[in-house]
N, C-alpha and C positions, 0 to 999 in steps of 0.2 A: 473436155469442158469440165471445169471445176466449179463447185458451189458449196456453200456451207449450209447444210440442212441437218435436221434431226436424225438420230440413228435409224429409225424405221425407214424413212425415205432413202437415206444414204445406202442402206442395205439393199433395197430394191434396185437402185441405180447401179451398185457394184455387181449385183448378181447377173445383170444382163447388159453390161456396158456396151458391148459391140452392137447390140440391137438398138439401144437408145441412140448411140452415136450415128448409126445408119439412118435412123429416122430424122435426126437433126440435119445430116448431110443431104438427104433427099429434099427436105424443106428448104434448105439453103440453096439447092440447085434451082428450085422453083421461085424462090424469093432471094435473089443475090444480096439484097440489103439487110437480110436477117442478121441481127447483131448478137453474137454469142454472149456478150456481157449482159445485154438486156434480157436475154432468155434466162441466164443464170439468176438474175435478180428476180424474175418472175417465178422461177422455181422456188426460190427462197421465201419470197414474200406472199405468193399466192397459193402455191401448191403445198408447201410444207406445213402450213397451219392446218390445212384440211387433212393431210395424212396423219398428223399428230392426233387430231380428233378421232379419226377412224381407228387408229391404233388403240386408243382408250376405249372405244366402243366395241370393236371386234377385230382382233389381230389377223384373223383369217382373211379379211377383206382388204388388207393394206395393199397387197401387190396389185390386185385388180383395179383398185382405185388409183394407185400410182400410175399405172399404164394409161388409164383413161384421162387422168388429169395432165399427164405429160403430153399426150397427143393434142388435147384441147389447148394447152398452154402454147404449144408450138404454133397452132393456127392463129390464136389471138395476138401473139407477139409478132409473128411474121406479117400479119395483115395490119399491124399497128392499131389494133382495137383496144388492147390493154397492155399492162407492163410499162416500163419506162418509155415515155414518149407516146403512149397509147392515147387514142382519141376519147375513150369512154372510161372515165375514172370509176364509174359505178360497177363495171365488171370486176375490177380488182376488189372493191369493197364486198361484192357479193361472194366472191371466192373466199375472202377472209372472214366474213361474218355469217352470211346466209347459208352457204353450203355446210359449214361445220354445225350450224343449228339444225340442219336437216340430215345429220349424220346417218340415222337409220335408213333413210331412203337412198342416200348416196351409196352406202355400203351395199344395198340391195341391187341397185342398177346405176353404177357410177357413170357410164358413158351417157345414158339417157338423161339422168338428172343434171349432170354438169352441162351437157349440150342444151337442154331445155332452158336452164337458167341463163346461160350465156347468150343464146339466140334471142331470148325475150328481151334482154337488156340491149343487145345490138339494135333490135327493132325499135325499142322505145327511144334509146339515146340518139338514133339517127333520124327520128321523126320530129320536126320542129314543133315546139309547144307542148310536148309531152313531159312527164315527170318521172324519169327513171329512178332517181333517188327515193322518191316516195314509194315506188313499186317495191324496192328492196325493204323499206321500212314496214310496209304492210305485210309482206310475207314473213319478215322477221317476227313481228308481233304475233303472228298466227302459227309459227313453226311448231309448237307443241301439239297443235290440233291437226297438223298436216301429216297424218300417220299412215297414209297410203299414197302410192304413186299417182293414181287417178285423182285423188283429192288435191295433191300438189299441182298437177297440171291444170285442173279446173280452176283452182284458186288463182293460179298465175294468169289465166285468161281473163278472169273477172277483174283482177287487179290491174291488168294492162288496159282494159276498157276504162276502169275507174281513174286511171292515171293519164288518160288523154287519147287513147287509140279508139276514136269514135266508131271506126269501121267494124269493131268487134261487138257492137251493141247486141245484135240478135244472137250471135254465137255465145257471147258471154252470159246472156240470160238463160240460154239452154244449159250451159255449163253450170251455172249457179243452181239450177234445179236439181242437179245431181250431187251437190255439196250438202253437208250437214247444215240445216237452216241457220244455226248460230254462226257458222263460218261465213255463209253468204251475207247475212245481215251485217256482220262486223266489217267485211270487205267494203261494203257500201255505206258504212257509217250510219246505218239505220238503228233505231232504238232496239236494244237487245231483246225486249219483250214483244217486239212487233211480230205480226203474222207474215211469214215469207210470201205466201201466195198473194196477200193483199199488196205488199210492197212490189212484188214482181209485176202484178197487173198494172199498177200505176206507172212503173218504169217503162213497160212496153207501150202504154198508151200515151204517155206524156213525156215527150222528148226533152223538155226543159225542166222537168221536176228533179230536184236533188233531195233524196231522203235525209241527208245530213242536215239540211237547212229547212226542210219542208217548204221549199221555195216554189211559189206559183207565180210566174211572171204575168204582168198585166199586158193587154193587147198593145202592140207596138213598143214594148219595153225592150231595150237593147239587152240581149242575153249573151252575146259573145262577139269578139272581134277576131277575124281569121286572116292569116296571111300578112306578109310584110315585104318590104323592098329587098331585092336580092343582095344588095350591098350590105344589108344588116343581117344576112343569113336566111332571108326568106326566098320566095319563089319568083316574085314578080319584078321584071325589069322596067315596067311601066304600070300606071294605075290600071287595074283589071276591069273587065266587064263580067257580068253574070247573066245567066239564063237558066230557066227551069224547064224540066220535062217530067211531068208527073210529080213524083216525090223526090226527084233528083235535081240537085243544083250543080251547075257547071260554071267554071271560071275560065276566062281567056285573057292572056296577056303576052305580048311579044310573039304572036303566032303560035303559042303553045296553049293547050287546053287541059284542064283538070276537073275531075269529079270531086266535089267538096262534101265530106260527111261531117256532121256536127251534132252535138247534143250537150246536155248539161255538164258533161265531164271533159269535153275537148273538141277539137276540130282537126281534121287531117285532109290532105289533098292527095289525089291519085291520078296519074297521067291518063288522059282519055283522048281518043281520036278527035281532031278538030271538027269532023262532020257531026259529032254528037252535039257540040255547041251550036253548030249551024242549024240543026234540026230542032233545037229547043227554042223557047219563046223568051224574048227580052224586051225591055222597054214598057211602055204604057199599055194597059188593058182596061177592061170594063171595071175590074176590081182594084187595080193598082195604078195609081197616077202619081206623077211628081213634077215639080216645077221649082227651079232654083234648089234650095236645100229643104224643101217641104215635101213630105211623103204622105200620101193618102191611100189607105188600104181598107176596103169594105166600109167606106164612109168615115173611118177614123183617121185623124191627121196628127203627124208629129213633125218637129223640125230637127234636122240633123246638121247643124252648122259646121261640125268638124269635117264633114265630107266636102264642103264647098258646094258647087253645083252638082247635083245628082246626075250621074250618067246612065246608069241602068238600075233596074229593080226587078227581082224575080221572086215569085212566091210558090211555096208548096202548101199543103193543107195546114201546116202548123208554123211555118217559118217564112220570113221575108229576108232576102239577101239584097243589100244595097251597096252601090259603089259611087265614088265621086271623084272630082278632078283633083282634090287636095291630098289624097292619101293612096297608098298602095295596099291598104287593107280593105277587107270586106266586112261590112257591119251586118250582123244577124239580129233580127228582132223576132220576138214571139208574135205570131199572127193573131191568135185567139185569146 
């Protein structure tokens, strides 16, 4: 396999050519469609820029970084996650821009840092409605302040929540507690002179509050639309139904069931057993009623014409989920 890379990376490749070739051959055995030219391009465009940065930072860490990056590049190219024809362009950009910006941490723990950045982007990019490019931007902006591995990992978790992975809410708040307050505040676009404990308390208590906008929704104000038709890249083959059990909202469509997690930063769906939907409550109740496109919750009423005839409505302590005949989406409204 030939590729045109800088002297530092080329030297590592030459020094252990049989071992590198053996690793490529093993991956080719497991992934027969692994393309040598695509992998060479990934080495040149994704790995070599990182190696050049590491060489300028600490030449003693070039070899260890090259081995870790080579192995990771094999995986992402073989699985068509990145490189020519890859599904997630954000991974290549992170290798070209973010990893070099984190050179001290990459040099310290190349396998862990490269893996953490790549895995996070795979998760974000494969979750509908999330913002993987924004995640890269946020960490790039903070790179000089991410001076320890634990700080990077915690910041990555908070940024993933901020960029749409709503299921990380509680874990991200815990991770943010361990970050320097200035880093936590900046990740969440809170005022830089704000008190972190005050911001944290509001985030924990008010699902639909966004410190960047200081947005407080009014009762029955639409705060998010979640899900779409499978033909448009979504989950639902037919207009879904919703049900609630305690603080959990479930969605069902086409015989499949999902748990819906949502807040001010995003909404995600997670497969759930159909019996969980069956055990939850759906439709009218003493506090939630609907007729045609009109919804009434705790005595407050709103009209949702985009839904057509409302089919189901389900409420938690702070959120109402509503479905209708005219859409494959779920409308979420603030309850209080």
